[in-house]
C-alpha positions as MATLAB code, in Angstrom:
seq = 'XXXXXXXXXXXXXXXXXXXXXXXXXXXXXXXXXXXXXXXXXXXXXXXXXXXXXXXXXXXXXXXXXXXXXXXXXXXXXXXXXXXXXXXXXXXXXXXXXXXXXXXXXXXXXXXXXXXXXXXXXXXXXXXXXXXXXXXXXXXXXXXXXXXXXXXXXXXXXXXXXXXXXXXXXXXXXXXXXXXXXXXXXXXXXXXXXXXXXXXXXXXXXXXXXXXXXXXXXXXXXXXXXXXXXXXXXXXXXXXXXXXXXXXXXXXXXXXXXXXXXXXXXXXXXXXXXXXXXXXXXXXXXXXXXXXXXXXXXXXXXXXXXXXXXXXXXXXXXXXXXXXXXXXXXXXXXXXXXXXXXXXXXXXXXXXXXXXXXXXXXXXXXXXXXXXXXXXXXXXXXXXXXXXXXXXXXXXXXXXXXXXXXXXXXXXXXXXXXXXXXXXXXXXXXXXXXXXXXXXXXXXXXXXXXXXXXX';
ca = [
      31.318  -36.991   16.837;
      28.357  -36.994   14.418;
      28.725  -35.740   10.832;
      26.192  -33.693    8.843;
      26.032  -31.704    5.617;
      24.976  -28.502    7.390;
      24.899  -27.455   11.032;
      22.770  -24.430   11.884;
      23.531  -22.803   15.223;
      20.389  -21.131   16.536;
      16.742  -22.108   16.062;
      15.173  -18.669   16.094;
      13.303  -17.360   13.074;
      16.598  -16.959   11.171;
      17.896  -20.489   11.723;
      14.506  -22.135   11.185;
      13.886  -20.177    7.976;
      17.354  -21.035    6.653;
      16.630  -24.708    7.335;
      13.293  -24.399    5.535;
      14.763  -22.845    2.401;
      17.665  -25.327    2.375;
      15.214  -28.236    2.602;
      13.253  -26.723   -0.257;
      16.307  -26.114   -2.468;
      18.240  -29.259   -1.574;
      16.077  -31.842    0.221;
      18.960  -34.310    0.059;
      21.077  -32.296    2.521;
      21.338  -33.611    6.081;
      20.697  -30.686    8.421;
      21.155  -30.315   12.154;
      19.906  -27.368   14.216;
      21.389  -26.637   17.628;
      19.454  -24.424   20.055;
      20.687  -23.213   23.442;
      17.242  -22.791   25.033;
      14.508  -25.323   25.723;
      12.292  -24.088   22.885;
      12.701  -22.933   19.285;
      11.673  -19.447   18.170;
      14.218  -17.127   19.767;
      12.640  -13.684   20.178;
       9.241  -14.942   18.995;
       6.982  -16.247   21.743;
       3.226  -15.941   22.122;
       1.835  -16.023   25.641;
      -1.638  -17.208   26.588;
      -2.266  -15.589   29.959;
      -5.633  -15.889   31.687;
      -7.496  -15.795   28.404;
      -5.366  -13.021   26.874;
      -3.013  -13.605   23.952;
       0.077  -11.393   24.100;
       3.412  -11.341   22.317;
       6.780  -11.437   24.005;
       8.481  -10.391   20.766;
       7.216   -9.128   17.392;
       3.460   -8.734   16.990;
       3.456   -9.445   13.271;
       5.032   -8.562    9.951;
       3.910   -6.893    6.738;
       2.907   -9.023    3.768;
       4.871   -6.936    1.248;
       8.078   -9.003    1.107;
       8.318  -11.735   -1.517;
      10.379  -14.123    0.628;
       7.901  -13.938    3.518;
       4.949  -14.565    1.211;
       6.810  -17.554   -0.223;
       7.418  -18.919    3.251;
       3.748  -18.595    4.192;
       2.705  -20.309    0.950;
       5.141  -23.154    1.595;
       3.890  -23.697    5.145;
       0.226  -23.740    4.086;
      -0.892  -21.638    7.035;
      -3.862  -20.019    5.282;
      -6.320  -21.233    7.898;
      -4.238  -19.771   10.715;
      -3.357  -16.377    9.244;
      -4.912  -13.161   10.527;
      -4.466   -9.931    8.564;
      -4.953   -6.322    9.613;
      -4.847   -4.033    6.532;
      -2.868   -0.840    7.088;
      -5.383    1.069    4.990;
      -8.150    0.165    7.441;
      -6.437    0.656   10.792;
      -5.283    4.050   12.042;
      -1.871    4.753   13.553;
      -1.278    7.587   15.986;
       1.583    9.784   17.112;
       1.637   11.524   20.476;
       2.328   15.220   19.828;
       1.954   17.986   22.402;
       0.295   15.583   24.790;
      -2.396   14.437   22.340;
      -2.870   11.486   20.016;
      -2.974   12.547   16.377;
      -3.701   10.351   13.375;
      -0.747    9.746   11.074;
      -1.792    9.938    7.392;
      -0.211    7.234    5.260;
      -0.361    8.884    1.821;
       1.566   11.982    0.656;
      -1.530   14.107   -0.221;
      -3.056   13.492    3.199;
       0.247   14.267    4.912;
       0.442   17.592    3.048;
      -3.128   18.496    4.025;
      -2.802   17.391    7.661;
      -2.112   19.678   10.607;
       0.821   17.625   11.881;
       3.327   20.134   10.495;
       3.065   23.913   10.049;
       3.219   25.330    6.514;
       6.840   26.427    6.817;
       7.874   22.892    7.852;
       5.995   21.383    4.892;
       7.803   23.752    2.551;
      11.128   22.757    4.155;
      10.419   19.128    3.259;
      10.652   20.144   -0.392;
      14.207   21.333    0.267;
      15.181   17.672   -0.052;
      15.010   18.150   -3.822;
      18.005   20.522   -3.698;
      20.044   19.010   -0.822;
      23.016   16.999   -2.061;
      23.606   13.670   -0.345;
      26.417   13.642    2.201;
      28.729   10.699    1.497;
      29.856    9.976    5.066;
      27.974    7.820    7.564;
      25.379    9.794    9.533;
      23.022    9.252   12.408;
      19.343    9.080   11.525;
      18.817   12.438   13.248;
      21.611   14.189   11.319;
      20.508   12.666    8.033;
      16.828   13.566    8.504;
      17.720   17.115    9.555;
      19.954   17.594    6.517;
      17.325   16.326    4.112;
      14.066   17.604    5.595;
      14.752   19.912    8.544;
      14.419   19.413   12.292;
      10.608   19.447   12.214;
      10.676   15.934   10.796;
      12.606   14.478   13.756;
       9.587   13.392   15.859;
       8.382   11.327   12.913;
      11.797    9.804   12.257;
      11.948    9.133   15.997;
       8.740    7.088   16.134;
       9.644    5.083   13.015;
      12.871    3.961   14.689;
      11.222    3.647   18.105;
       8.691    1.286   16.579;
      11.478   -0.807   15.082;
      14.535   -0.569   17.340;
      13.305    1.237   20.490;
      16.542    3.115   19.862;
      18.045    6.591   19.751;
      18.022    8.406   16.408;
      21.009   10.432   17.645;
      23.010    7.165   17.623;
      21.416    4.854   15.059;
      23.132    4.845   11.668;
      20.944    5.694    8.665;
      23.347    3.626    6.533;
      22.864    0.507    8.665;
      19.268    0.911    9.857;
      17.753    2.058    6.543;
      20.226    1.111    3.790;
      17.585    1.018    1.067;
      16.513    4.589    1.759;
      20.147    5.695    1.816;
      20.768    3.932   -1.508;
      17.724    5.652   -3.010;
      19.035    9.034   -1.866;
      22.532    8.456   -3.242;
      21.318    7.195   -6.632;
      18.628    9.835   -7.219;
      20.298   12.706   -5.373;
      17.083   13.243   -3.410;
      14.724   11.033   -1.411;
      11.628   12.658   -2.902;
      12.984   12.405   -6.446;
      13.912    8.765   -5.892;
      10.516    7.997   -4.360;
       8.734    9.497   -7.381;
      10.838    7.371   -9.728;
      10.198    4.257   -7.641;
       6.467    4.924   -7.639;
       6.454    5.137  -11.442;
       8.154    1.735  -11.645;
       6.017    0.179   -8.941;
       3.990   -2.893   -9.825;
       0.674   -3.247   -8.029;
      -1.229   -0.880   -5.814;
      -2.453   -0.677   -2.273;
      -0.969   -0.747    1.185;
       0.172   -3.952    2.861;
      -1.419   -5.759    5.773;
       0.005   -6.747    9.140;
       0.138  -10.532    9.383;
      -0.193  -12.614   12.522;
      -1.824  -15.927   13.413;
      -4.769  -17.133   15.477;
      -2.365  -18.634   18.008;
      -0.017  -15.652   17.782;
       3.365  -15.315   16.085;
       4.648  -18.478   17.734;
       2.490  -20.482   15.345;
       4.967  -19.591   12.595;
       8.024  -20.969   14.405;
       6.173  -24.058   15.629;
       5.321  -24.891   12.024;
       8.872  -24.164   10.871;
      10.366  -26.354   13.613;
       8.155  -29.353   12.836;
      10.058  -32.378   11.507;
      13.431  -30.605   11.819;
      16.490  -32.390   13.197;
      16.650  -30.087   16.218;
      18.631  -30.476   19.446;
      17.369  -28.227   22.245;
      19.294  -27.227   25.385;
      22.458  -27.477   23.306;
      24.799  -24.572   24.024;
      27.671  -24.094   21.595;
      30.956  -23.665   23.433;
      33.415  -23.444   20.561;
      33.653  -23.415   16.774;
      36.700  -24.687   14.874;
      37.648  -26.071   11.486;
      40.104  -28.720   10.382;
      40.478  -31.035    7.401;
      37.646  -29.258    5.587;
      35.090  -29.931    8.328;
      33.558  -27.591   10.882;
      33.610  -28.838   14.454;
      30.966  -27.593   16.889;
      31.589  -28.334   20.566;
      28.469  -28.186   22.744;
      27.303  -29.388   26.141;
      25.302  -32.125   24.358;
      28.167  -33.446   22.279;
      30.513  -32.678   19.404;
      29.129  -32.302   15.895;
      30.791  -31.779   12.527;
      29.682  -30.657    9.070;
      30.999  -29.389    5.757;
      28.914  -26.230    6.120;
      28.236  -24.170    9.220;
      25.519  -21.525    9.557;
      25.659  -19.178   12.545;
      22.098  -17.901   12.782;
      22.291  -16.171   16.152;
      21.564  -12.770   17.661;
      24.643  -10.711   16.766;
      25.730  -10.462   20.413;
      25.625  -14.259   20.777;
      27.460  -14.788   17.492;
      30.364  -12.367   17.958;
      32.091  -14.163   20.882;
      32.003  -17.457   18.961;
      33.302  -15.909   15.756;
      35.958  -13.908   17.592;
      37.791  -17.137   18.391;
      38.193  -17.765   14.663;
      39.210  -14.188   13.827;
      39.263  -11.128   16.052;
      36.065   -9.081   15.736;
      36.022   -5.246   15.742;
      33.888   -5.478   18.900;
      32.280   -8.245   20.909;
      28.833   -6.714   21.280;
      26.501   -3.929   20.191;
      24.174   -1.967   22.488;
      20.802   -3.556   23.148;
      17.415   -2.015   23.910;
      15.256   -3.890   26.390;
      11.508   -3.404   26.033;
       8.894   -4.617   28.513;
       5.322   -5.327   27.417;
       2.632   -4.379   29.949;
      -0.575   -6.238   29.155;
      -3.695   -4.388   30.309;
      -7.266   -5.703   30.119;
     -10.384   -3.522   30.050;
     -14.101   -4.021   29.519;
     -15.064   -3.846   25.861;
     -17.021   -0.599   26.345;
     -13.865    1.359   27.269;
     -13.081    3.890   24.516;
      -9.691    2.791   23.183;
      -8.943    4.664   19.925;
      -9.545    2.505   16.875;
      -6.408    1.372   15.121;
      -3.050   -0.337   15.546;
      -1.757    1.844   18.362;
       0.435    4.879   18.950;
       4.071    5.838   19.447;
       5.536    8.759   21.361;
       8.735   10.535   20.227;
      11.457   11.269   22.756;
      10.570   14.968   22.712;
       7.231   14.177   24.409;
       9.019   12.825   27.504;
       6.352   10.165   28.118;
       6.683    7.152   30.375;
       5.606    4.721   27.645;
       7.232    4.369   24.253;
       3.758    3.683   22.922;
       0.995    1.109   22.996;
      -0.601   -1.458   20.707;
      -4.327   -2.117   20.430;
      -4.279   -5.860   19.615;
      -8.001   -6.583   20.021;
      -8.755   -4.005   17.312;
      -6.350   -5.700   14.915;
      -6.817   -9.408   15.545;
      -9.824  -11.250   17.019;
      -9.381  -13.647   19.911;
      -6.750  -11.641   21.797;
      -8.863  -11.165   24.961;
     -11.606  -13.017   26.861;
     -15.175  -12.387   25.738;
     -16.439   -8.980   26.795;
     -12.935   -7.589   27.189;
     -10.242   -5.855   25.164;
      -6.525   -5.421   25.671;
      -3.746   -2.870   25.425;
      -0.071   -3.757   25.250;
       2.048   -0.890   26.555;
       5.729   -0.776   25.569;
       8.178    0.687   28.079;
      11.957    0.937   28.428;
      14.066    0.987   25.304;
      17.348    2.809   24.932;
      15.848    6.024   26.261;
      14.493    4.589   29.547;
      16.587    1.640   30.793;
      15.925    2.730   34.394;
      12.327    1.565   34.050;
      13.522   -1.983   34.601;
      14.471   -1.151   38.180;
      10.770   -0.595   38.960;
       8.537   -3.303   40.396;
       5.702   -4.739   38.315;
       3.133   -2.794   40.351;
       5.014    0.481   39.827;
       5.350   -0.176   36.086;
       1.624   -0.861   35.774;
       0.687    2.237   37.777;
       3.022    4.514   35.792;
       1.874    3.088   32.448;
      -1.811    3.488   33.308;
      -1.237    7.046   34.507;
       0.525    7.882   31.237;
      -2.224    6.365   29.082;
      -5.063    8.044   30.991;
      -3.664   11.390   29.862;
      -4.150   10.302   26.231;
      -7.400    8.322   26.260;
     -10.439    7.948   28.560;
      -9.391    4.883   30.533;
     -10.765    3.925   33.959;
      -8.637    4.415   37.065;
      -7.527    0.787   37.078;
      -7.555   -1.994   34.479;
      -9.477   -5.188   35.138;
      -6.328   -7.160   34.382;
      -2.631   -6.289   34.306;
       0.516   -8.320   33.685;
       4.129   -7.253   33.068;
       6.027   -9.297   30.471;
       9.722   -8.589   30.973;
      12.219   -9.128   28.138;
      14.861  -11.827   28.000;
      16.401  -10.751   24.691;
      17.410   -7.198   23.802;
      16.966   -5.470   20.455;
      20.419   -4.934   18.859;
      21.139   -1.347   17.899;
      22.633   -0.620   14.472;
      24.496    2.475   15.593;
      27.262    4.529   13.966;
      30.140    2.235   13.058;
      27.938   -0.832   12.505;
      29.314   -1.159    8.979;
      32.561   -2.473   10.529;
      30.674   -5.514   11.778;
      29.004   -6.086    8.427;
      32.421   -5.935    6.732;
      33.775   -8.338    9.355;
      30.979  -10.793    8.580;
      31.784  -10.694    4.850;
      35.491  -11.141    5.601;
      34.710  -14.171    7.761;
      32.498  -15.791    5.125;
      35.051  -15.189    2.385;
      37.979  -16.293    4.521;
      36.397  -19.440    5.958;
      34.804  -21.548    3.193;
      31.622  -23.233    4.329;
      30.829  -20.547    6.931;
      27.598  -18.535    6.606;
      26.423  -15.871    9.061;
      22.901  -14.561    9.393;
      20.565  -13.500   12.161;
      19.180  -10.836   14.438;
      21.089   -7.558   14.252;
      23.549   -7.982   11.394;
      21.467   -6.162    8.789;
      18.149   -5.602   10.530;
      15.824   -7.022   13.143;
      12.293   -7.417   11.753;
      10.724  -10.757   10.867;
      10.717   -9.831    7.179;
      14.429   -8.976    7.316;
      15.220  -12.305    9.017;
      13.266  -14.308    6.431;
      14.763  -12.396    3.513;
      18.301  -12.910    4.840;
      17.511  -16.569    5.475;
      16.614  -17.296    1.863;
      19.710  -15.466    0.620;
      21.886  -17.401    3.082;
      20.400  -20.702    1.908;
      21.029  -19.750   -1.728;
      24.605  -18.696   -0.924;
      25.259  -22.013    0.799;
      23.964  -24.002   -2.176;
      26.205  -21.940   -4.490;
      29.121  -22.038   -2.070;
      29.413  -18.255   -2.267;
      29.864  -16.912    1.236;
      29.994  -13.136    1.554;
      27.499  -12.559   -1.263;
      24.889   -9.952   -0.321;
      21.901   -8.778   -2.280;
      21.443   -5.075   -3.052;
      19.819   -2.868   -0.449;
      16.149   -2.372   -1.255;
      13.787    0.417   -0.315;
      11.133   -0.666    2.154;
       7.869    1.171    2.471;
       7.900    3.263    5.630;
       4.762    2.541    7.625;
       4.414    3.653   11.214;
];
């Protein structure tokens, strides 16, 4: 049995970022990362397929989070970074069978034709609607604050993040900063105005990726780490002040243990130590259909589009990667990445690749002038689902805090506990590293309001 200062279970973005911040704060600590698969990165994987660059997981992250900017500065990836400014690139919503531009500033939203006048006036009702103290779904919360006309927009925001169901997702768990703003100010609009007055700096953020795709980030993070791949953790236990980690590659021990796994991989391991409220949360599976077209095909300029549930479309939406980042397609070509499945359409995964491609192309041709068939098509099926922070998720967050407080030296972070985006994982990672150095398990930072960008 080998001894270490810290064992980190999981070498996805969470575990790798925790290791990075620990090395930065305490370079004297001996760290060991254990990863079940044959590669680090977890949900992040960039695929080079026949000259196309596609993403199996997240396509990027916004550069408006301090911890993520710090990480990029530390890794010295300036030469690899690609940025797509949100102010420059349009985003679209599918409404009534048409793609419509989504304005990103309040004056433009007010002047747009996305909502009728009566619905715009109803938005102002937020100023007089008292916050409801009990946990609510996103749909119930949005209806209470702004009226039902806002639901398609709430839908696409959560579709773009969770591929989930706003009738099930918890506003308290999925958007805690917005909920905190509402409770403190008594109104979202009033709180937003106050926040804007206190805001430092101007301008909209940019989407960040890399010339080699998002995998470049995890490759850089994994470099020079004490990392054991193909090492599946079978059991966690503690005795005599040391954590014992039993795996198929051996038995390891450490004074501190970090579980940096997808919530549904972490819960069965933690349940052995103390019974969990539940052993899993629902997951949304999303397939990425990569389509290649000649560069003279008229794909709308911008990031892409999303379709709310009310539109009853086959695709959840599509991304336009060759508009955002150069080098994503062979010369003379451009690509679309069509997202299908999610919580609303799990049956799509019973279809063959050919049927998925045909249905996706048929759906898109109703929205943009695409040729009958793409020059290239490839279905990228998911291996990891997106955890859903649905009603009752707070029980799991309380359980995590109870575990950290009750088992000294245990720290829990990762995909699905508080959020799922790359920025959320990096932010949690730094806080987890700081908690470990202080020996203060269970300490959580305050919920912060994130800018809502479609």
